[in-house]
DOKOL-243719 format. One record per residue (C-alpha): residue in three letters; x, y, z; chain; residue number from 1. Coordinates in Angstrom, 3 decimals, always signed. Layout:
{"ALA"; {X; Y; Z}; "A"; NUM}
...
This chain:
{"MET"; {+115.559; +113.893; +132.399}; "A"; 1}
{"LEU"; {+112.551; +112.657; +130.550}; "A"; 2}
{"LEU"; {+112.767; +115.422; +128.080}; "A"; 3}
{"ILE"; {+116.442; +114.317; +127.381}; "A"; 4}
{"LEU"; {+115.284; +110.822; +126.757}; "A"; 5}
{"LEU"; {+112.764; +111.697; +124.625}; "A"; 6}
{"GLU"; {+115.166; +114.075; +122.715}; "A"; 7}
{"ALA"; {+117.954; +111.249; +122.339}; "A"; 8}
{"LEU"; {+115.054; +108.808; +121.354}; "A"; 9}
{"ALA"; {+114.031; +111.287; +118.479}; "A"; 10}
{"ALA"; {+117.427; +111.726; +117.466}; "A"; 11}
{"LEU"; {+118.097; +107.915; +116.933}; "A"; 12}
{"LEU"; {+114.868; +107.439; +115.279}; "A"; 13}
{"LEU"; {+115.749; +110.409; +112.707}; "A"; 14}
{"LEU"; {+119.207; +108.640; +112.221}; "A"; 15}
{"VAL"; {+117.401; +105.158; +111.612}; "A"; 16}
{"LEU"; {+114.973; +106.697; +109.051}; "A"; 17}
{"ILE"; {+118.082; +108.657; +107.254}; "A"; 18}
{"VAL"; {+119.852; +105.536; +106.935}; "A"; 19}
{"TRP"; {+116.871; +103.438; +105.846}; "A"; 20}
{"TRP"; {+115.917; +106.052; +103.088}; "A"; 21}
{"THR"; {+119.594; +106.038; +101.613}; "A"; 22}
{"MET"; {+119.655; +102.175; +101.795}; "A"; 23}
{"PHE"; {+116.506; +101.150; +99.880}; "A"; 24}
{"SER"; {+115.510; +104.339; +97.764}; "A"; 25}
{"GLY"; {+117.894; +103.513; +95.161}; "A"; 26}
{"ARG"; {+117.183; +102.264; +91.423}; "A"; 27}
{"LYS"; {+114.197; +99.821; +91.191}; "A"; 28}
{"GLY"; {+116.489; +97.582; +89.283}; "A"; 29}
{"GLY"; {+119.477; +97.816; +90.848}; "A"; 30}
{"GLU"; {+122.679; +99.262; +89.528}; "A"; 31}
{"PRO"; {+123.051; +99.026; +85.358}; "A"; 32}
{"PRO"; {+125.183; +96.106; +84.426}; "A"; 33}
{"PRO"; {+128.664; +97.008; +83.411}; "A"; 34}
{"GLU"; {+129.528; +97.727; +79.773}; "A"; 35}
{"GLN"; {+131.029; +95.068; +77.933}; "A"; 36}
{"ASP"; {+133.612; +97.262; +75.907}; "A"; 37}
{"ASP"; {+136.661; +96.562; +77.786}; "A"; 38}
{"GLU"; {+138.779; +98.329; +74.942}; "A"; 39}
{"GLU"; {+137.580; +101.497; +75.709}; "A"; 40}
{"ARG"; {+138.840; +101.427; +79.129}; "A"; 41}
{"ARG"; {+142.397; +100.546; +78.147}; "A"; 42}
């Protein structure tokens, strides 16, 4: 029973680390600002 709980804890920890890594490992300055040329998009 203890082994099952340890495996579940390890899986949860891995999930939290993956979510944290994807949330906070983006660009340092965030997303680039959108282009100001609206005529090209029409």
